N, C-alpha and C positions, 0 to 999 in steps of 0.2 A: 466705793463711792457710787451712789445711785445717779442715774442719768435723769435730767429734768425733761419735761415735755410729755410725750405720750406714754411714757413708761410708768405712769402713776398706778400704784396698787393700793387698794383700800382693804383693810382687814378689820372686821368687827371684833373687838376684844370683849365688850360688855354691852348687852342690849337689854335694858330694863324699860319699864313703862315710860318713865319720865327722864331717863338718863342713858346716853349713848356714849361709849368710848370707842374710838377707832384709831387705827394706826394708818398713817398716810405715807407710803413710801414713794419717793420720786418727786416730791414737791419741795419748794424752798420756803424760807421764812416769809417772803413777800406774799406768797399765795396764802399761807396759813394765817398771816395777820389780816389779809383782806377778808378772808372767810370769817374769821373771828369778829372783825369789826362789823361786817354785814349781819352776822347773827345777832349782834346787840341791837340792830334796828327792828328786830322782831319782838313785839310786846310779850309774847309767851315764853321767850328765852330768859331763864334765870341765871344760867351759867354758860359761858362760852369761853373756853380756854384751850391753849395748846402748849405742849412742853416738849423740849428736846433735851434729854439728859446729857448726852455727849455729842456735840455738833458733828464730830467726824464719823461716829459710828452708829449713833442712835437714829431711830426712825421717829418722826414727829407723831405725838399722840394728841388727839383732839377730844375734848369732853364737851358735850352739849347736854344741858339739863333744861327741861321746860316745866311749865306750871301744870301740865296735864291736859290743857285745852288743845294742844297740838303735840304730835309725837316729835321727839328729837330728830328722827330721820327726816320727817317732812320739813322741819325747821332748817335743817342742813341743806336739803335739796332746794328749797325755796331761796335760801341765801345764795347758793351757787348759781341758780338761774338768774337772780337779780344782778349778781356780779357780771355774769355773762352778757346780759342785756346792756348794762352800763358800759361794759368794756367795748362792745360792738358799737354802741353809740359814740363813745369816746374816740375809737379808731376812725369812724366815719367823719366826725367833726374835725379831728386832727388832720386827717388826710385832705379834707376840703380846705382847711386853713393854710396848709403849706403849699398848695398848688399855685 
């Protein structure tokens, strides 16, 4: 079983011009779903999907395909950065709300 948190490992399985397939070790469904949802907010993203073949033993695989205007790597980096900003904003607002 992989540990969650800072033990995340990303392995590039396939890196083509418009399509990127990566393996993401050490993350859960929640994070994969969040990244996938955020990728769909990018108008250049044509495909954003992830799959886990066997939840107990498999490593999640994520596929990002773009229209060529933007590289899949950039789309992924931008999505993660937007999530991080939104998360930080949410934490701040939540903390203020419960004081």
